[in-house]
C-alpha positions as CSV (number, residue, x, y, z in Angstrom):
1,M,128.7,55.6,50.8
2,A,126.8,56.0,54.3
3,S,127.2,59.9,54.0
4,L,125.3,59.5,50.6
5,E,122.8,57.5,52.6
6,D,122.2,59.8,55.2
7,R,121.6,62.8,52.7
8,V,119.1,60.8,50.7
9,A,117.5,60.1,54.3
10,A,117.3,63.6,55.4
11,L,115.8,64.6,52.2
12,E,113.2,61.8,52.3
13,A,112.3,63.3,55.7
14,Q,111.8,66.8,54.4
15,V,109.9,65.6,51.3
16,A,107.4,63.8,54.0
17,E,107.5,66.8,56.5
18,L,106.3,69.1,52.8
19,R,104.0,66.6,52.4
20,E,102.3,67.1,55.6
21,Q,102.2,71.0,55.7
22,V,100.3,71.0,52.1
23,T,97.8,68.2,53.0
24,A,97.2,70.4,56.5
25,D,96.9,73.8,54.5
26,P,96.1,73.6,50.8
27,A,97.3,77.3,50.4
28,A,100.4,76.1,50.9
29,T,100.6,74.4,47.5
30,V,100.4,78.0,46.0
31,P,104.2,79.5,45.8
32,A,104.4,83.0,47.3
33,A,105.8,84.3,43.5
34,T,103.1,82.8,42.0
35,A,101.1,85.4,39.9
36,P,97.3,85.8,40.5
37,T,95.2,83.9,38.6
38,T,92.6,87.4,38.3
39,A,94.0,90.4,36.8
40,P,94.0,93.2,39.1
41,D,90.6,95.6,39.5
42,A,91.2,98.5,37.1
43,D,90.1,100.8,40.2
44,D,92.3,99.5,42.7
45,V,95.0,102.0,43.1
46,F,97.1,99.9,45.8
47,W,97.1,96.5,43.4
48,A,100.7,95.9,44.3
49,L,100.2,96.4,48.0
50,N,97.3,94.4,48.0
51,G,99.3,91.8,46.3
52,L,102.0,92.2,49.1
53,K,99.6,92.0,51.7
54,Q,98.0,88.5,50.6
55,R,101.8,87.0,50.4
56,L,102.2,88.0,54.1
57,P,101.7,85.3,56.6
58,A,99.2,86.2,59.5
59,G,101.1,88.2,62.2
60,H,103.8,89.0,59.9
61,P,105.1,92.8,60.8
62,G,105.3,93.2,57.0
63,A,107.5,93.9,54.2
64,V,108.8,96.8,51.9
65,L,108.6,96.0,48.1
66,Y,109.4,98.3,45.1
67,T,109.0,97.4,41.4
68,G,109.0,98.9,37.9
69,A,108.8,98.1,34.6
70,V,110.8,100.9,32.4
71,D,111.5,101.4,28.7
72,L,114.5,103.9,28.5
73,D,116.1,104.6,25.0
74,G,115.6,101.3,23.5
75,E,116.3,99.4,26.8
76,R,113.8,97.5,29.0
77,Y,114.3,97.1,32.5
78,D,112.1,95.3,34.5
79,W,112.9,94.7,38.7
80,Q,111.4,94.1,41.7
81,Y,113.1,93.9,45.0
82,G,111.7,93.4,48.8
83,L,112.5,92.8,52.1
84,P,110.9,92.0,55.4
85,V,110.2,94.9,57.3
86,D,112.1,93.3,60.1
87,D,115.6,93.0,58.0
88,V,115.3,96.5,56.8
89,L,114.8,98.0,60.4
90,A,118.1,95.4,61.7
91,G,120.2,96.4,59.1
92,D,123.0,98.9,59.5
93,W,121.5,102.1,57.8
94,A,125.3,103.7,57.9
95,D,126.1,101.1,55.0
96,S,123.8,103.2,52.9
97,A,125.4,106.3,53.5
98,A,127.6,106.3,50.8
99,V,125.1,105.0,48.1
100,L,122.9,107.7,49.2
101,T,125.9,110.4,49.3
102,A,126.7,109.7,45.8
103,L,123.4,111.0,44.7
104,A,123.5,113.9,47.0
105,H,125.1,116.3,44.3
106,P,123.2,117.8,41.6
107,V,125.9,117.5,39.1
108,R,125.6,113.6,39.6
109,L,122.0,113.5,39.2
110,R,122.3,115.5,35.7
111,L,124.9,113.1,34.7
112,L,122.5,109.8,35.4
113,R,120.0,111.7,33.6
114,E,121.8,112.4,30.7
115,I,123.2,108.8,30.5
116,L,119.6,107.2,31.3
117,G,118.7,109.3,28.5
118,G,121.4,108.1,25.9
119,R,124.2,110.4,26.3
120,R,127.0,108.0,27.0
121,G,129.9,109.2,26.2
122,T,132.7,111.1,27.9
123,A,132.9,113.3,25.1
124,E,129.1,113.9,24.8
125,L,128.9,114.6,28.8
126,A,131.8,117.2,29.0
127,E,129.9,119.1,25.8
128,I,127.2,120.1,28.9
129,E,128.4,123.6,30.5
130,E,126.6,122.7,33.8
131,L,128.6,119.6,34.3
132,G,131.8,121.7,35.1
133,T,135.3,120.8,33.8
134,T,136.7,117.6,32.7
135,G,138.6,117.3,35.9
136,Q,135.1,117.8,37.7
137,L,133.5,115.6,35.4
138,H,135.8,112.5,36.0
139,H,135.3,112.9,39.5
140,H,131.8,112.5,40.1
141,L,132.0,109.7,37.3
142,R,134.3,108.3,39.7
143,Q,132.2,109.0,42.7
144,L,128.9,107.6,41.1
145,T,130.9,104.4,40.0
146,A,132.4,103.8,43.1
147,A,128.8,103.8,44.6
148,G,127.6,101.6,42.2
149,W,125.4,103.9,40.4
150,L,127.6,103.8,37.2
151,R,129.7,101.2,35.3
152,S,132.0,101.7,32.3
153,A,130.5,100.4,29.4
154,A,133.3,100.6,27.0
155,R,136.4,103.4,27.1
156,G,134.6,106.6,28.0
157,R,131.3,105.0,27.9
158,W,128.9,104.9,30.6
159,A,126.1,103.1,31.8
160,V,123.8,102.5,34.8
161,P,123.7,99.0,35.7
162,P,120.4,97.2,34.7
163,D,120.1,96.6,38.3
164,R,120.3,99.9,39.3
165,V,117.8,101.9,37.2
166,V,114.4,101.0,38.7
167,P,116.2,101.3,42.4
168,L,117.4,104.9,41.3
169,L,114.3,105.6,39.7
170,A,112.1,104.7,43.1
171,I,114.8,106.9,45.4
172,L,113.7,110.2,42.9
173,T,109.9,108.9,43.2
174,A,110.5,108.7,47.1
175,A,112.4,112.2,46.9
176,R,109.5,114.0,45.3
177,R,106.9,113.0,47.9
């Protein structure tokens, strides 16, 4: 029972500390994820960037954010992801090589585009001459699945996982620059 009392006392101390912080800084009452109360200026092409900057504490080195709202083949994908720049720079970039390598082949990119466009069956995909033989097709499907860009939706059917649709489109958008 003493353990429970200690935990309650610790929580009470944390609540008291948070109350002090809110009293000292009224802006702290607004969570970082709270939507702005006013609509973004229609002429502000950097509305997402400006919103990110407003959420960063003073002196923060920055953050990277990507977001998207996408309707494809009757399915809706809303996604947002961000990381502090320190986390991006400190991470092991070599860990990303396999994920990016899986995208570094024209046939795999075509496969992803076809699947996002609604051609999800292995038989449908095999009909596309540019994708190669059935063996080559299966090789590319395995590579994309191993890297997390595809998943088997059912026997012989494929899907891009919902949490990978916007990141895939963001990577392709960045590659066009």
